[in-house]
C-alpha positions, 0 to 999 in steps of 0.5 A, spaced: 165 824 714 167 827 720 174 826 717 173 829 711 170 835 714 176 836 718 180 836 712 176 841 709 177 845 715 184 844 715 185 846 708 181 852 709 185 854 715 191 853 711 189 857 705 187 863 710 193 863 713 197 863 707 193 869 704 194 873 711 202 872 710 201 875 703 197 881 705 202 882 711 208 881 706 205 886 702 203 891 707 210 891 710 213 893 703 207 898 701 208 902 708 215 901 710 219 902 704 222 908 706 225 906 712 233 905 712 233 898 714 228 896 709 232 893 704 237 889 708 232 887 713 227 884 708 233 880 704 236 878 711 229 875 713 228 872 707 234 868 707 233 866 715 226 864 713 229 859 707 235 857 712 230 855 717 226 851 713 231 847 712 233 849 705 240 848 702 245 854 701 243 855 694 236 855 695 237 860 701 241 865 696 236 864 691 230 866 696 235 872 698 236 874 691 228 874 689 227 878 695 232 883 694 229 884 687 222 885 690 224 890 695 228 894 690 222 894 686 217 896 692 222 901 694 224 905 687 218 903 682 212 902 686 213 907 692 207 905 696 202 907 690 196 902 688 196 899 695 189 897 695 188 894 688 194 890 689 193 887 695 186 885 693 188 882 687 194 879 689 191 872 692 187 871 687 192 872 681 197 868 685 192 862 686 190 862 679 198 863 677 199 857 681 193 853 678 195 854 671 203 855 671 205 849 675 201 844 670 203 848 664 210 847 666 210 840 668 206 838 662 212 842 658 217 838 662 213 831 661 213 832 653 221 833 653 222 827 657 220 820 657 214 818 662 211 811 661 209 805 664 216 802 664 219 808 667 214 811 672 216 806 678 224 809 677 221 816 676 217 815 683 223 813 686 229 817 684 224 823 681 228 823 675 226 822 667 230 820 661 231 826 657 227 825 650 228 831 646 223 832 640 222 825 640 215 825 642 213 831 638 215 827 632 211 821 634 205 825 634 205 826 627 208 819 625 205 814 630 198 813 632 195 815 639 190 810 638 190 803 636 189 804 628 187 811 627 192 816 625 194 823 627 192 826 621 185 822 620 184 825 627 186 832 625 181 832 619 175 829 623 176 834 629 176 840 624 170 837 620 167 836 627 168 843 629 166 846 623 159 842 623 158 844 630 160 851 630 156 852 624 150 849 626 151 853 633 151 860 629 146 859 624 141 856 629 143 861 635 142 867 629 135 864 627 133 864 634 135 870 636 132 874 630 125 870 632 126 872 640 128 879 638 121 880 634 117 877 640 114 882 644 109 878 649 112 872 653 119 873 651 122 872 657 119 865 658 121 863 651 128 865 652 128 861 659 126 855 655 131 855 650 136 856 655 135 850 659 139 845 654 145 850 656 144 852 663 143 844 665 149 840 667 152 838 661 153 831 664 145 830 665 144 833 659 148 829 655 146 822 658 139 824 657 140 825 650 144 819 649 138 815 652 134 818 646 138 815 641 137 808 644 136 802 639 129 800 642 127 805 647 130 811 644 125 817 642 128 818 635 127 810 633 120 810 636 119 816 632 122 813 626 118 806 627 112 810 627 113 813 620 114 806 618 122 806 618 127 801 621 130 803 627 137 805 627 143 803 631 145 810 632 151 809 638 154 803 634 154 805 627 153 812 627 157 814 634 160 821 631 153 823 628 150 822 634 155 826 638 154 831 633 147 832 633 147 832 641 153 837 641 149 841 636 143 841 641 147 843 647 151 849 643 145 853 640 143 856 646 149 859 648 150 862 641 143 865 641 144 868 648 150 872 645 147 874 638 141 876 642 145 881 646 148 883 640 142 885 637 139 888 642 145 893 642 144 895 635 140 902 635 133 902 632 135 908 628 139 904 623 133 900 621 128 906 621 133 910 616 134 904 612 126 903 611 125 910 609 131 909 604 127 903 601 131 897 604 128 890 604 128 886 610 134 882 607 138 888 605 137 891 612 140 884 615 146 884 610 148 891 611 146 893 618 145 887 622 151 882 620 156 888 620 154 890 627 154 883 630 161 882 627 164 885 634 160 880 638 160 874 633 168 874 632 170 872 640 163 868 640 165 864 634 173 863 637 170 861 644 165 856 640 171 853 636 176 852 642 170 849 646 168 844 641 175 843 638 176 840 646 170 838 647 171 831 650 165 831 654 160 829 649 165 824 646 166 821 652 159 820 655 156 818 649 161 813 646 163 810 653 170 812 652 174 806 656 177 804 650 171 803 646 170 805 639 175 809 635 170 811 630 168 817 634 174 819 637 177 826 636 184 829 638 182 831 645 179 824 646 185 820 643 189 824 648 185 822 654 186 815 651 193 815 650 194 818 657 190 814 661 188 807 657 195 806 654 199 810 659 203 814 654 204 820 659 210 824 655 207 822 648 200 825 651 203 831 654 207 833 647 200 831 643 197 836 648 202 842 646 201 840 639 193 841 640 194 848 644 199 851 638 194 849 633 188 852 636 192 858 638 194 859 630 187 858 628 184 863 633 189 868 631 187 867 623 180 867 625 180 873 629 184 877 623 180 874 618 173 876 621 176 882 624 172 880 630 177 884 635 176 891 631 170 896 633 165 896 628 165 904 629 173 905 629 
C-alpha cells in the first residue's frame, strides 16, 4: 500500500511540475513578446532543450520550427491579450486533448494496419506493423465480428435496441415529468425516489436487477408464480429482452429530469391564455408543451441515442460477456469481443470507426429532422 501511495505522490508531483512549466512558458510568451531577443531566444532554447533530451537532428529542427510558429503567433497575433483565461484553461485543454487525441489517432493507425495475435509479438519488438489499407473496413461489412452473427444482423439489432430504449425513456420520462410538474406537496421526495435508479452506480443497479430475473429466486419469476404462471428463463431464453427491460428502468430518470427542467421553464401565461381561448388539456399539450420542449428534447434524445447505442454495461453485466451468448450482442459488445476475446485488434479499430461514423450521421440527421438545435423563439 505504501508503494502505491508513493506512486500516486510521484505522479501528482510530476503533473504539478508539468503544469508549472506550462504556466511559465505561457507567462514568458505573454509578458516578454516585445523584447528584441524574444523570437531568436525562445527558438534557440527550444532547439537546445530538444537536443539536450537526446533527440535526433530532425526532431530538434521540428521542435525549433514549432516554437518559431508559436513565438510568431504570440508576438504578432496574441500580443499579451487574454492572458489570464488562456493560462487558466490551458492545462485542462491540453490534458483533455492528450487524453482524447492520442487514443483516437492510435485507433486510426491500427485500423489501417494489421495488429492481431500473430503480429503482436513482432510489433512489440520492432514497433512496426504491416500496412493493410482499407482491408479491415471491408471486413467489417463482409465478415462476422463474432462466431456466427453478421455485422448487418448486429446493426439491425442495435438500431432496434436503441429505438425501443430511447422511445421508452422519452415516453416514461415525459409522463413522470408531467405528473411531477402537477404535484404540489412532497415534490422533492418523489423526485428523489424517482432519480435513485439513475443516481445509483450503474454496476450496482444492473447487478441488482439481474438478480431479480433469476429463474428461481428472482422477484419477477416469484410474482409470475403467484399469478399462476410458469417461471421464465429470462437470462437464458430472452437475454436481449432482459437487457432492454433493465436499461429502460435505468434510463427513464435521466429523461424525466431533463423534461421536468424544460417544463418548469415554460411560462404559465401560455396555458392561461390557451385556457381563456377554450383549449383543452390535449390541445395545450400538443400546441404548447411539446413545441416548447423541442429545444430540450432534441439534444436529450441525441445524447440518449448515443449512450444507448454504445451501452455495453448492461449487455456485459447481464449476460456475462466473456464469450457467452451472442443472442444479446449489439455492435459495441461485438466490438469488445472481437478485440479482447478473438484478439482482432485492427479489425476492432476499424469497426469502432464505422460505429462512430454511423452515430455521427444519425445524430446530424436527427438534429436536422427534429430542429433540436434551433431556438423555439427565433
